[in-house]
C-alpha positions in Angstrom: -33.1 -6.8 24.9 -30.6 -4.2 23.5 -27.5 -5.3 21.6 -25.3 -4.1 24.4 -27.2 -6.1 27.0 -27.3 -9.2 24.7 -23.5 -9.0 24.1 -22.9 -8.6 27.9 -25.0 -11.7 28.6 -23.1 -13.7 26.0 -19.8 -12.6 27.5 -21.0 -13.7 30.9 -22.0 -17.1 29.6 -18.6 -17.6 28.0 -16.9 -16.6 31.2 -19.0 -19.2 33.1 -18.3 -21.9 30.6 -14.5 -21.3 30.8 -14.4 -21.1 34.6 -12.0 -23.6 36.2 -14.9 -25.8 37.4 -16.1 -26.4 33.9 -12.9 -26.9 32.0 -12.9 -30.6 32.6 -16.2 -30.9 30.8 -14.9 -28.9 27.9 -11.7 -31.1 27.6 -13.9 -34.2 27.7 -15.8 -33.3 24.5 -18.7 -31.8 26.3 -18.4 -28.3 24.6 -21.5 -28.5 22.5 -23.6 -30.0 25.3 -22.4 -27.3 27.7 -23.1 -24.6 25.1 -26.5 -26.0 24.3 -27.4 -25.7 28.0 -26.4 -22.1 28.0 -28.2 -21.2 24.7 -24.9 -20.6 22.8 -24.7 -23.7 20.8 -25.7 -21.9 17.5 -23.0 -19.3 18.0 -20.3 -21.9 18.6 -21.3 -24.1 15.7 -21.4 -21.1 13.4 -17.8 -20.5 14.2 -16.7 -24.1 13.8 -15.9 -23.6 10.1 -12.7 -21.9 11.1 -10.9 -24.4 13.5 -9.2 -22.9 16.5 -5.4 -23.4 16.7 -4.5 -25.8 19.4 -2.0 -24.6 22.0 1.2 -26.4 21.3 3.0 -28.5 23.9 6.2 -26.9 25.3 9.0 -27.1 22.8 6.7 -27.7 19.9 6.0 -25.4 16.9 2.6 -23.7 17.0 2.4 -24.5 13.3 2.4 -28.3 13.9 4.6 -30.9 12.2 5.2 -31.6 8.5 4.3 -28.1 7.3 6.6 -28.8 4.3 3.9 -31.1 2.9 1.1 -28.6 3.2 -0.5 -27.6 -0.2 0.4 -24.3 -1.8 -2.7 -22.1 -2.0 -3.1 -19.5 -4.7 -3.3 -16.0 -3.1 -5.7 -13.3 -4.1 -4.5 -11.2 -6.9 -2.3 -8.2 -5.9 -1.6 -6.9 -9.4 -2.8 -3.2 -9.2 -5.7 -2.6 -11.5 -6.0 -6.2 -12.6 -8.1 -9.0 -11.2 -7.6 -11.1 -14.4 -5.5 -10.8 -17.5 -6.7 -7.9 -19.6 -8.3 -8.6 -23.0 -6.5 -5.8 -24.7 -3.7 -3.2 -23.9 -4.6 0.1 -22.2 -4.5 3.1 -24.4 -1.3 5.2 -23.8 -3.6 8.3 -23.9 -4.9 7.2 -20.5 -1.8 9.0 -19.1 -2.6 12.6 -18.5 0.6 13.7 -16.7 3.5 12.5 -14.6 5.0 12.9 -11.2 8.7 12.7 -10.3 9.4 11.8 -6.6 12.9 12.5 -5.4 13.9 10.6 -2.2 16.6 11.6 0.2 17.7 11.3 3.8 19.7 13.3 6.4 22.9 12.6 4.5 21.7 13.4 1.0 19.2 16.3 1.5 21.6 18.8 0.0 21.7 16.8 -3.3 17.8 16.8 -3.3 17.9 20.6 -2.7 20.2 21.1 -5.7 18.0 18.9 -8.0 14.9 20.9 -6.8 16.6 24.2 -7.5 17.8 23.1 -11.0 14.4 21.7 -12.0 12.5 24.8 -10.9 14.9 27.0 -12.8 14.5 25.0 -16.1 11.0 23.5 -16.3 7.4 24.6 -16.0 6.2 22.1 -13.4 4.1 21.9 -10.3 6.7 21.8 -7.5 5.4 20.3 -4.2 6.6 21.1 -0.6 9.3 19.2 1.2 8.1 16.0 2.9 10.6 15.7 5.7 9.1 12.4 6.9 7.1 9.6 5.2 3.9 10.8 3.6 1.2 9.0 1.7 2.7 5.9 0.0 6.3 7.3 0.3 8.2 5.7 3.1 11.2 8.1 3.2 11.5 11.9 3.0 10.9 13.2 -0.5 9.7 16.0 -2.7 8.0 15.8 -6.0 7.2 17.8 -9.1 4.4 17.2 -11.6 4.8 17.7 -15.3 2.8 17.4 -18.5 3.2 14.7 -21.1 5.1 16.9 -23.5 8.0 17.2 -21.1 8.5 13.5 -20.6 11.1 13.0 -23.4 13.2 15.8 -21.8 12.7 15.4 -18.0 13.3 11.6 -17.9 16.8 11.8 -19.5 17.5 15.0 -17.6 16.8 13.2 -14.3 18.8 10.2 -15.4 21.8 12.4 -15.9 21.2 14.8 -12.9 20.0 12.4 -10.2 23.2 12.9 -8.2 22.8 9.2 -7.2 19.4 9.7 -5.5 16.5 7.3 -5.9 13.8 8.8 -8.1 10.3 7.5 -8.8 8.6 8.6 -12.0 5.0 7.5 -12.4 2.1 8.4 -14.7 -1.1 9.9 -13.5 -4.2 7.8 -14.7 -7.5 7.0 -13.0 -5.7 4.3 -11.0 -3.2 5.8 -8.6 -2.4 2.5 -7.0 -1.3 1.0 -10.3 0.5 4.3 -11.2 2.7 3.9 -8.2 3.2 0.2 -8.1 2.8 -1.1 -11.6 3.4 1.6 -14.2 6.4 3.2 -12.4 9.9 4.0 -13.8 12.9 4.2 -11.5 16.1 6.2 -11.7 18.9 4.4 -9.9 17.7 1.8 -7.4 14.0 1.3 -6.5 12.6 1.3 -2.9 9.4 0.2 -1.3 6.2 2.2 -2.0 3.3 1.6 0.4 0.6 2.0 -2.2 -1.6 -1.0 -1.8 -4.3 0.9 0.1 -4.6 3.6 -2.5 -8.1 3.8 -4.1 -9.5 5.0 -7.4 -11.2 8.4 -7.2 -14.6 8.4 -5.7 -17.8 10.1 -6.8 -17.4 13.8 -7.3 -13.5 13.6 -7.3 -11.4 14.4 -10.3 -10.8 11.4 -12.5 -7.1 12.1 -12.6 -4.9 14.3 -10.3 -4.4 17.6 -12.1 -1.1 19.5 -12.6 -1.0 23.2 -11.8 2.3 24.8 -12.9 3.8 27.0 -10.2 7.4 27.5 -11.3 8.8 30.3 -13.5 11.8 29.0 -15.4 14.7 31.5 -15.9 17.4 29.1 -17.2 17.6 27.6 -20.7 18.0 23.8 -20.4 21.5 22.7 -21.4 22.0 20.9 -24.6 25.1 19.4 -26.3 27.2 21.9 -28.1 28.2 21.2 -31.7 
């Protein structure tokens, strides 16, 4: 018997068992006996480890009573890159470059355009396209530019002083992009949600770390304080 035929037969047996004529038997505790007669007892017993939720009476919570006394379970770890506490710190040289993501909306896009223009005029960076809707882990419109480690001491304070009030995410690029976005991030002004929990480490044949390819040609000398 093919898998399709077998599944169809099981579905038919369940339909028969749950027909109006047999519901009285099921309510009376005859579920296992009825299933045994149909050859489905093993299937049902295998699923008994996860008890089914009982349909609540009208006006009653589906969660039951006294949920305040339920034990507090420990969730699975959600710390990016860490299942347990590390035995030693990561080497700072694991960071190969950085990204700066500038977020905006329909009311602030002109500020984003000005920051983009200023950055391209002053820094040798990899300037990405406009993202006019959420893209990847970023939940609002944005653009980004990537830069090398040597520019970090200049670009971070420059963005702090020239953010024009926009939210900016600055994150390193390591072999763990999920941790880069959620755990190792720096924020200029307020932070905002980043949907990065589904991000994966590079697979076989993929670059270990996202590379930076400079595509700007600075023409303006960065401003410094005058003596």
